[in-house]
TORKOL-4160 file (C-alpha; in steps of 0.2 Angstrom, whole numbers, padded with zeros to 4 digits, m for minus):
112
<pt num="1" X="0472" Y="0600" Z="0356"/>
<pt num="2" X="0457" Y="0588" Z="0356"/>
<pt num="3" X="0453" Y="0576" Z="0369"/>
<pt num="4" X="0461" Y="0561" Z="0362"/>
<pt num="5" X="0478" Y="0570" Z="0360"/>
<pt num="6" X="0477" Y="0576" Z="0378"/>
<pt num="7" X="0474" Y="0559" Z="0384"/>
<pt num="8" X="0488" Y="0552" Z="0374"/>
<pt num="9" X="0500" Y="0565" Z="0381"/>
<pt num="10" X="0494" Y="0562" Z="0399"/>
<pt num="11" X="0497" Y="0544" Z="0396"/>
<pt num="12" X="0515" Y="0546" Z="0390"/>
<pt num="13" X="0519" Y="0558" Z="0404"/>
<pt num="14" X="0513" Y="0546" Z="0417"/>
<pt num="15" X="0520" Y="0530" Z="0410"/>
<pt num="16" X="0536" Y="0531" Z="0421"/>
<pt num="17" X="0525" Y="0531" Z="0436"/>
<pt num="18" X="0517" Y="0514" Z="0433"/>
<pt num="19" X="0519" Y="0502" Z="0447"/>
<pt num="20" X="0530" Y="0490" Z="0437"/>
<pt num="21" X="0542" Y="0504" Z="0432"/>
<pt num="22" X="0543" Y="0510" Z="0450"/>
<pt num="23" X="0546" Y="0493" Z="0457"/>
<pt num="24" X="0560" Y="0490" Z="0443"/>
<pt num="25" X="0568" Y="0507" Z="0448"/>
<pt num="26" X="0567" Y="0504" Z="0467"/>
<pt num="27" X="0575" Y="0486" Z="0464"/>
<pt num="28" X="0591" Y="0494" Z="0456"/>
<pt num="29" X="0593" Y="0509" Z="0468"/>
<pt num="30" X="0606" Y="0508" Z="0482"/>
<pt num="31" X="0604" Y="0516" Z="0499"/>
<pt num="32" X="0617" Y="0528" Z="0495"/>
<pt num="33" X="0608" Y="0534" Z="0479"/>
<pt num="34" X="0592" Y="0536" Z="0489"/>
<pt num="35" X="0599" Y="0546" Z="0504"/>
<pt num="36" X="0610" Y="0557" Z="0492"/>
<pt num="37" X="0594" Y="0563" Z="0482"/>
<pt num="38" X="0590" Y="0581" Z="0486"/>
<pt num="39" X="0571" Y="0578" Z="0488"/>
<pt num="40" X="0574" Y="0564" Z="0501"/>
<pt num="41" X="0586" Y="0576" Z="0511"/>
<pt num="42" X="0574" Y="0590" Z="0510"/>
<pt num="43" X="0560" Y="0579" Z="0516"/>
<pt num="44" X="0571" Y="0572" Z="0531"/>
<pt num="45" X="0576" Y="0590" Z="0536"/>
<pt num="46" X="0557" Y="0596" Z="0535"/>
<pt num="47" X="0552" Y="0581" Z="0546"/>
<pt num="48" X="0566" Y="0585" Z="0558"/>
<pt num="49" X="0561" Y="0603" Z="0559"/>
<pt num="50" X="0543" Y="0599" Z="0562"/>
<pt num="51" X="0548" Y="0586" Z="0576"/>
<pt num="52" X="0559" Y="0599" Z="0584"/>
<pt num="53" X="0547" Y="0614" Z="0583"/>
<pt num="54" X="0532" Y="0603" Z="0589"/>
<pt num="55" X="0543" Y="0594" Z="0602"/>
<pt num="56" X="0536" Y="0578" Z="0595"/>
<pt num="57" X="0545" Y="0563" Z="0603"/>
<pt num="58" X="0536" Y="0551" Z="0591"/>
<pt num="59" X="0541" Y="0560" Z="0575"/>
<pt num="60" X="0559" Y="0562" Z="0581"/>
<pt num="61" X="0560" Y="0543" Z="0586"/>
<pt num="62" X="0553" Y="0538" Z="0570"/>
<pt num="63" X="0566" Y="0548" Z="0560"/>
<pt num="64" X="0580" Y="0541" Z="0571"/>
<pt num="65" X="0574" Y="0524" Z="0568"/>
<pt num="66" X="0572" Y="0527" Z="0549"/>
<pt num="67" X="0590" Y="0534" Z="0548"/>
<pt num="68" X="0597" Y="0520" Z="0559"/>
<pt num="69" X="0589" Y="0507" Z="0548"/>
<pt num="70" X="0596" Y="0514" Z="0532"/>
<pt num="71" X="0613" Y="0515" Z="0540"/>
<pt num="72" X="0612" Y="0497" Z="0546"/>
<pt num="73" X="0606" Y="0491" Z="0529"/>
<pt num="74" X="0620" Y="0500" Z="0521"/>
<pt num="75" X="0634" Y="0492" Z="0531"/>
<pt num="76" X="0626" Y="0475" Z="0536"/>
<pt num="77" X="0619" Y="0469" Z="0520"/>
<pt num="78" X="0631" Y="0459" Z="0509"/>
<pt num="79" X="0636" Y="0465" Z="0492"/>
<pt num="80" X="0625" Y="0459" Z="0477"/>
<pt num="81" X="0630" Y="0441" Z="0473"/>
<pt num="82" X="0637" Y="0437" Z="0491"/>
<pt num="83" X="0628" Y="0425" Z="0502"/>
<pt num="84" X="0619" Y="0430" Z="0518"/>
<pt num="85" X="0629" Y="0423" Z="0533"/>
<pt num="86" X="0628" Y="0424" Z="0551"/>
<pt num="87" X="0643" Y="0436" Z="0552"/>
<pt num="88" X="0634" Y="0448" Z="0541"/>
<pt num="89" X="0618" Y="0447" Z="0551"/>
<pt num="90" X="0627" Y="0451" Z="0568"/>
<pt num="91" X="0628" Y="0470" Z="0565"/>
<pt num="92" X="0610" Y="0470" Z="0558"/>
<pt num="93" X="0603" Y="0461" Z="0574"/>
<pt num="94" X="0614" Y="0472" Z="0585"/>
<pt num="95" X="0609" Y="0488" Z="0577"/>
<pt num="96" X="0590" Y="0483" Z="0577"/>
<pt num="97" X="0592" Y="0479" Z="0596"/>
<pt num="98" X="0600" Y="0496" Z="0599"/>
<pt num="99" X="0586" Y="0505" Z="0589"/>
<pt num="100" X="0573" Y="0495" Z="0599"/>
<pt num="101" X="0580" Y="0499" Z="0616"/>
<pt num="102" X="0582" Y="0518" Z="0612"/>
<pt num="103" X="0564" Y="0518" Z="0605"/>
<pt num="104" X="0557" Y="0509" Z="0621"/>
<pt num="105" X="0567" Y="0520" Z="0633"/>
<pt num="106" X="0562" Y="0536" Z="0626"/>
<pt num="107" X="0544" Y="0532" Z="0622"/>
<pt num="108" X="0539" Y="0521" Z="0638"/>
<pt num="109" X="0552" Y="0523" Z="0652"/>
<pt num="110" X="0558" Y="0541" Z="0651"/>
<pt num="111" X="0543" Y="0552" Z="0653"/>
<pt num="112" X="0542" Y="0571" Z="0654"/>
């Protein structure tokens, strides 16, 4: 295999990872699809295991916040085509406040 064929093969292999293709894919993904993907679940489990073993409050709070934001987005964001109204924003605002209060409590107020 000469150099030109190798470059063409590498280009075709890496084409799905171009920025425009990645953004297009991410725009059409739902939260349910992302969190049901095995790679994401393995990554979350690994981060959780690392946080528990190292007793890292920052890692566990970050993981808690990430999962809570995903759950809030799943239930609070309106369906595609619906308008964003105040009644659909109330769970998002309330959930964000709960996440903030928990993060502030465990990182600043409660100390070991």
